[in-house]
N, C-alpha and C positions, 0 to 999 in steps of 0.2 A: 530598442534598450534591452541586453540581456534580464531574464528573471534571475534574481540571487536567492537561492536557498542553505537554507545552513549544511546541509549536507544530506547526502542519500545514500547508503551505504551499501546495497548489495544488489543487481535485478538481477537472476538468473532468465535466459531467454533460451532456451531451446528451439531449433531447428529454421530461424530464420536467415535467409542468406542474403547476398548484396544488393536488394531490390530498393535500399536506403544506404546505400554505398556513402552519396553526397550528404543526408544528412550526417552520417558517423563519422565523414570528415569536419564535419561542422560541429559536431559536440567534441572530435581530439583537439578542434582549433581552441576549443571552449574549456580545455582541461578534464573532459571527462574520460578515464581510460574505460576502454571497451577492451574486451579480451574475447576470441574467434578460437573453434576446434579445426582442427586437421582438414574439416570439411567444408571451414569458411561458416561455421554456422556461427551467431552470434549466442554466447552462453552466460556471458558476465559482465555487468557495465557498474562502475563506480563514479559518483558524480560527487564524492566527498571534496566542499569548499571551491566548487566550480560553478561561473557566473552559467546557469542553463541558457539557451538561449531559448526567445518567444516559442519556438516552434515545438518544445521538447515535447509537451503534452501529446502535440499531435502527430510527432514522429513515434512516443513511446506504444501509443495507441494502433499501430501498424504492426508493431510485433505479434504476430498471433499465438506466439505460443508460452510467452513469462507467464511461470508458475510461482515465481516468490518474488517478490517487492518490498524491498525497504524504503520507505521514507523519514524513516526514523531523524528527527531532527530539523523536518525541514520549515519551509515555510507552507506547507499545504494547508488549506483551508477548505470549510464546507462547498468552496463554488468551484474546486477542484475535482471532487470526487464523484459526479456526474462521468466526467472523462473513464474513471478506470471500470465502469459497469461494462464497456466494451471490450473488457482483458479477459475473455471467457474460459480461458486455461488457470487462471492466477488462481492458486490453492492457498496461498502464505501471504497474508500483508500486515506489515508493519509499521503504523501511524503512531508511533509511539514522542510524545514530545513534539508534537504539530500541533497547527491551531484550529483542528478541527473540534467541535464541541455535539452537545449532545444531537441537537436536532439536525444536523448534518449526516448522522450515522444513518436515519432510514433512507438515504442512498443504497446502503451497504446492502440491502435487505433485496436486492436486485442480482446480487450477487452468489449466486444459491450453490454454488462448487465450494465457496471461501471455506478453507478446512482450521486453518491456523489464522487469527487477528491478533494482535498486540497492541492496546489501545491504552500504554503506560504514558502516565506522569501527562494524562488529557484531564481537562476538567468536565467529568460528566453529572448528571445529574438522574434523575428518577424518569426521566423523558428517554433514557438512554434504553433501558432497559426493555419496552416495546419493540426497540428497533432490531436489538441485538435479540431477541426471542424469536426472531423470524429468522434467523442464520441455523439452520436445522442441522447443516451437515457441519457445522464449527464442530472439532474434536478438541481445540487447544482455544482458548481466550484467557488472554493475561488482562489485568483489570491493576495492578500494582500504581498506587500514589494518583488514584484518578478522582479520586472526592468521594466514591459509592463508600457507602454504610455499611458495614458488616449486615446488616436486614435489607439493605438491596441487592447485593453482590449475591445474598441464599434466593434472592425472589428470579436472581439469572440463570443462577445454577438449576433452581426448577422450570425455567422456563429451556432449558438445554439441558437434560438430565443424561444425555450420553456424552456432553464437553465438560472437560476440566477445565474448571475456572478457576485461575489463581489471580489471588488477592495479597 
């Protein structure tokens, strides 16, 4: 049975060639839009409103060069986050308006090269501060409408002095 996500905005994938053509055909059949450049490299995936096949996560982690992943508004949960840690080239991650919780954010500390993180509309609490503070390479962190107080947001900013924290 396919997994139904609200929508996945954009995945920017660079340098992936036809090794996953069969999965890509399955994605297209599920209503997922895929674009390739003239060299055959997948650079864009849009799953807006698509029924994602059960193997979506398994296939996604096979793309070794994903730099940007937007899961905005999807039904992603804390249980899905460990799969993202294998995306070693991921620099930008948008988990806004998903089902992620503060306790799930601890998994993101393994994503050492993450530079941009959006957590808008997620219900966070003080537990999130420690996890976010471990993302020392973050340059931009968006925490709009996430329930953190001004004082808690300042704690996040103090833990990440080189990061622009937007509240």
